[in-house]
C-alpha positions in Angstrom: -90.4 7.4 -107.4 -92.5 4.8 -105.6 -96.3 5.4 -105.0 -97.1 7.1 -101.5 -100.5 5.8 -101.1 -99.2 2.0 -101.5 -96.0 2.8 -99.2 -98.4 3.9 -96.5 -100.8 0.8 -96.9 -97.8 -1.4 -96.8 -95.9 0.6 -94.0 -98.3 2.0 -91.6 -98.1 -0.8 -89.2 -94.2 -1.0 -89.1 -94.0 2.7 -88.3 -96.5 2.8 -85.7 -95.2 -0.5 -84.2 -91.4 0.7 -84.2 -92.7 4.5 -83.2 -94.4 2.9 -79.9 -91.6 0.3 -79.0 -88.9 3.7 -79.4 -91.2 5.7 -77.3 -91.0 3.2 -74.3 -87.1 3.7 -74.5 -86.1 6.4 -71.8 -83.1 7.3 -73.4 -85.1 8.8 -76.6 -87.1 11.0 -74.3 -89.5 11.6 -77.3 -93.5 11.1 -77.4 -94.9 8.4 -79.6 -96.7 10.9 -81.6 -93.4 12.5 -82.6 -91.4 9.4 -83.5 -94.6 8.3 -85.5 -94.5 11.7 -87.5 -90.7 11.0 -88.0 -91.6 7.7 -89.6 -94.0 9.1 -91.9 -91.8 11.8 -93.1 -88.8 9.3 -93.6 -91.6 7.3 -95.8 -92.7 10.3 -98.0 -88.8 11.0 -98.5 -88.3 7.7 -99.5 -90.8 7.4 -101.9 -89.7 10.8 -103.6 -85.9 9.6 -103.9 -86.8 6.0 -104.8 -84.4 5.5 -107.7 -85.9 4.4 -111.0 -85.7 0.9 -111.9 -85.3 -0.4 -108.5 -87.6 -2.8 -107.3 -86.8 -3.3 -103.4 -88.5 -0.5 -102.0 -89.2 -2.4 -98.6 -85.4 -2.8 -98.1 -84.8 0.9 -99.0 -87.4 2.4 -96.7 -86.7 -0.2 -93.7 -82.8 0.6 -94.0 -83.6 4.7 -94.2 -86.0 4.5 -91.0 -83.9 2.4 -88.6 -81.1 4.7 -89.9 -83.0 7.6 -89.1 -84.0 6.1 -85.6 -80.4 5.7 -84.8 -79.6 9.4 -85.8 -82.6 10.3 -83.4 -81.0 8.3 -80.5 -77.5 10.2 -81.2 -79.1 13.3 -81.3 -80.8 12.8 -77.8 -77.4 11.2 -76.4 -75.7 14.6 -77.9 -78.3 16.7 -75.9 -78.3 14.9 -72.7 -74.0 15.1 -72.7 -74.0 18.9 -73.8 -76.2 20.1 -71.1 -77.3 23.8 -70.8 -74.9 26.7 -70.2 -76.1 29.5 -68.0 -73.9 32.0 -65.9 -72.4 30.8 -62.7 -74.9 32.6 -60.4 -77.7 31.1 -62.0 -76.3 27.6 -61.6 -76.7 27.5 -58.1 -80.5 27.9 -58.7 -81.1 25.2 -61.1 -82.5 22.2 -59.5 -80.5 19.0 -60.4 -82.7 16.3 -61.7 -81.6 12.5 -61.8 -83.8 9.3 -62.6 -81.4 7.2 -60.8 -81.6 9.5 -57.6 -85.6 10.1 -57.8 -85.7 5.9 -58.4 -83.2 5.6 -55.3 -85.2 7.7 -53.0 -88.5 6.0 -54.1 -86.6 2.5 -53.1 -85.2 3.9 -49.8 -88.9 5.2 -48.9 -90.5 1.8 -49.7 -87.9 0.1 -47.3 -88.4 2.4 -44.5 -92.3 1.4 -44.7 -91.8 -2.3 -44.6 -88.5 -2.6 -42.8 -90.2 -3.3 -39.2 -92.1 -6.2 -40.9 -88.9 -7.6 -42.0 -86.5 -10.3 -40.6 -83.0 -9.4 -39.4 -81.3 -11.3 -42.5 -83.8 -9.3 -44.7 -82.8 -6.1 -43.3 -79.3 -6.5 -43.5 -79.6 -7.5 -47.2 -81.6 -4.7 -48.2 -79.4 -2.3 -46.3 -76.1 -3.4 -48.2 -78.1 -3.1 -51.4 -79.3 0.5 -50.7 -76.1 1.5 -48.8 -72.8 -0.6 -49.6 -70.1 -0.6 -47.0 -66.4 -0.2 -47.9 -66.1 -4.0 -47.2 -68.7 -4.7 -49.5 -67.1 -2.4 -52.2 -63.5 -3.8 -51.3 -64.9 -7.7 -51.7 -66.6 -6.8 -54.5 -63.4 -4.9 -56.6 -61.0 -8.0 -55.8 -63.8 -10.4 -57.3 -63.5 -7.9 -60.5 -59.9 -8.0 -60.5 -59.9 -11.7 -60.3 -62.3 -11.9 -63.2 -60.0 -9.6 -65.3 -56.9 -11.7 -64.5 -59.0 -15.0 -65.5 -60.0 -13.3 -68.8 -56.6 -12.1 -69.6 -55.5 -15.7 -69.4 -57.7 -16.6 -71.9 -60.5 -18.3 -69.4 -64.3 -17.4 -70.4 -65.9 -15.4 -67.4 -68.3 -12.6 -67.1 -68.3 -9.2 -65.3 -64.9 -8.5 -66.3 -65.5 -5.6 -68.2 -67.4 -3.4 -65.9 -66.9 -2.9 -62.3 -70.5 -3.6 -60.2 -71.3 -4.5 -57.1 -73.7 -7.5 -57.6 -75.9 -9.9 -55.2 -73.2 -12.7 -55.4 -71.0 -9.9 -53.5 -73.7 -9.2 -51.0 -74.2 -13.2 -50.6 -70.5 -13.4 -49.9 -70.2 -10.8 -47.3 -73.4 -11.9 -45.3 -72.5 -15.6 -45.6 -76.0 -16.7 -47.2 -76.7 -19.4 -49.2 -78.8 -19.1 -52.6 -81.7 -20.9 -51.0 -81.6 -18.3 -48.1 -81.5 -15.2 -50.7 -84.4 -16.8 -52.3 -86.5 -17.2 -48.9 -85.4 -13.3 -48.1 -86.8 -12.3 -51.8 -89.8 -14.0 -51.2 -90.3 -12.8 -47.6 -89.9 -8.8 -49.1 -92.1 -9.5 -51.9 -94.9 -10.7 -49.7 -94.3 -8.1 -47.2 -94.9 -5.7 -50.2 -97.9 -7.1 -51.1 -99.5 -7.2 -47.3 -98.2 -3.3 -47.0 -100.2 -2.1 -50.1 -103.4 -3.7 -48.7 
């Protein structure tokens, strides 16, 4: 058994820091205080179960604590994937909540606010970011297939594992250079700041 008072003095700061960092992660969906409590419980368990004659308590505790954090992440992922079971007639009344959908709606709302103040190039770029066209999707998919082929031939490439529409695809469709994109990004940032004032 390891002295709990000594352990608290040694590892209180570590528990609080890791708990705060984990609480900032959207995937965990737990409050800082709850994660901190899990850390202190793990510390007490480690003190009680620490094998006699062993000297590396720090290593023993840290491994247990990081494994506990991984378990918390796995549990949250399982609960998220499992969802909730309701009767079919009740399902129609449950509102769908989606973080990404909410963020997307906020982005569209911000675009509507600043749209009249933007140049035509900036509007075209932002519209493609918000609502990709079929042409853009096909262009991006051709690039994805090309990168997969290069990877299968042993060449070092990125973007071959997951299909995504990226800024380079929008640049290709619009025929813009990198310097044009930088100017547009600066224009959008300036316009947003002016709109806030």
